[in-house]
N, C-alpha and C positions, 0 to 999 in steps of 0.2 A: 169455297163455292164462289165468293166474290171475285177471286182471281179468274176463275173459269168464265164468269159472266163478263168480265172486262175483256178477256181474250175474244169471246164470241162477238162482242160489240165492235171491237176493232176490225175483226175479220169480216163482219157483215158489211162494214163500210168499204174495206179494201177490195172485196170481191166484186163490187160493182164495175170496176174497171178491168175485169178479167177479159182476155182476148176472146173473140167469137171465132171458134173453129170447131170442126167436127171431131168427136172423140175417136180414138184409135179403134179400128174395127177388124183388123186383119189377124187377130188371134183371140183366144178364149179369155176375155178380160176377167170373167168371174172366177175361173180356175186360177189364173195368175194372181188375182187379188188375194185369194185365200193363202197361196204360198208366200206372198209378200208379207202379209200380216203375221203369219207364223214365224217367218225369219226375223222380223223386226221385234216381235214380242219375246221370242227366245233370246235374242241378242241383248235386249235391254233389261228385261224384267225377270227372266227365269235363271237367276244366278244365286250363288251363296246360300244354298240349302232351301231355296223357295220350293214349297211342296204344293202350293195351291194358287191358281190364277183366278182372280175376281175381276171380271170384265164387264164393262157397260155395253150392252148390245146396241144401244142407240148411238154410241160414238160421239164424236165432235168433228170439227174439220177446220183446216186452214191455218194452223199455227205458223206455218212457214210464210204466211202472207202478212203477219203482224209487222215484221220488218223485212220486206223482200230483199233489200240491199244486203242485209246480213246473211240471208240464206244463200244468195249467189256468191258472197265473199267466202263463207265458210265451206261451201261445196263447189270447188272449182271444176270438178268433173261433171257437174250438172249440165245436161244438154238443154238447149233452148226448147226443143219439142217436148221434152219431159216436163220442164217448168211450165210451159204454156198449158199442157194438159192438166197438170196439178191445179193451176189457177182455175181452169174451166170446171173441173170436177168439184173443187171447193166451192165455187159459185153455186153449183147445182145442189150440193149436199151439205152446206155448212150447218144447217140446222139438225141434220140427222144423217148418219152414215150407216149403210146396210152392212153389218158385220156378219160374216158367215158363221153359222152356228155349229159347223163341223170342224172347227179349228183343232189342230193338234199342236200344242205348245209344250209337250213333254210332262204335263202335270194335269190333274183334274181341273176342270173349269167350272166356276159358278157364275152364271149370268145374273148381274145385279143392276137393276134399272134405276133411273132417277126417281121414279115413283116409289120404289122400295126404300130408297134412302130417305125420301121425304117422310115416309111412314115412320121411320125410326126417329126422325126429328120430332114429329107430332106426338109420338109415344113418350118421348122424354119431356115434352112440354106438359103433358097430362100429369106427370109426377112433379111438376113445378121445378124442374131442374133449372138452375140459373144459367147454365151454359148448355142448352139443348143441342146445339150443333156439335159441340165437342163430345157430348154424351153419345150422340149417334155414331161419331167416328170411333169412340172408345168401344162401342158395341161391336162394330165391324172388326176392329183389331183383336178383340177377345174371341170372336167367332172364327177368325182365320189367322191364328198366330204366326203361321209360317207362310205369309203372303208377301207380295211385293207392292201392295197398295191397290187402290181401285183403278184399274187400267181402262183407258179409252184409246181409240185409234181414230185417225182422220181419213179423209178421202185419199185416193192414190192417183198420181199422175204417171202415165207410162210414156216412154218414147215411142215413136211410130213403128219401130221394128220390134217393140215388146221386150227389149233387152235391158232397159234401165227403168227404175221406178223411184218415185219420191213420195213419201208419206210422212205423217207425224203421229206421235203417240205420247200419252202422258199417264202419270199415276198420281193419285191423291192419297195422302196419308193422314191428314187432319184438316180442320177448317181452313187454315191458312198455310198449309204445307203441301206442295205438289212440285213435280218435276215434269217438264214438257220437252220433248226432243223432236227435231226434224231429222229424218233418216233417208239417206240415199242408198239404194240397192242396185246391184247388177246381177244379171243371170249369166252364170258361167257353168258350162258343162251340164246344163239343164237344171241347175240349182240356184236359187236366189240367195245372195250373200250381201250383208251390210258392208259397204265400202267406206262410208263416212257418215258421221252423225254429229250434231252439236246440240247443246242445251239452249233452247229458245226461251224457256220460262223456268225460273227456280224461285221457290218461296218456302 
């Protein structure tokens, strides 16, 4: 949780310099966002026998802004208009991302909020567990043994023609264990596909 807080603080500072421009309006952004999230989650988190997706409906945002030079270096195909829209959307939504509730990621989804996780921590504290945070994570792991971690997704930036998208996603596994990725996708033949991604945060 401390790592996610650090990322949020850095992003909040970095977002202040985001370019001022109008978002893309010449396609159905909401429908395309759903398809982008599904492609990114399936690509990164629905592998190796995973049978259950545990997703935070509140999301997070802006992991690609933590080290912007690294994002541009790792993703040479990233278009300037896609990058600018990602920065803009991250500025608007870095505290909370509206994640579509009708996602299809190839497995059952449980929506699990920050408040629900905090309730697990408080329950562990009532029993005077010395490591209440880890106890809460252990409860989650036992509840969903064939999961891929507690998944979050970030804001999406689109190119002006709606054919390229940039987003970020992470999964937490324990108090100080998580993996965060920045993902570049392109729409080919009407289908969104991941063309490149890199690990932005690993702990």
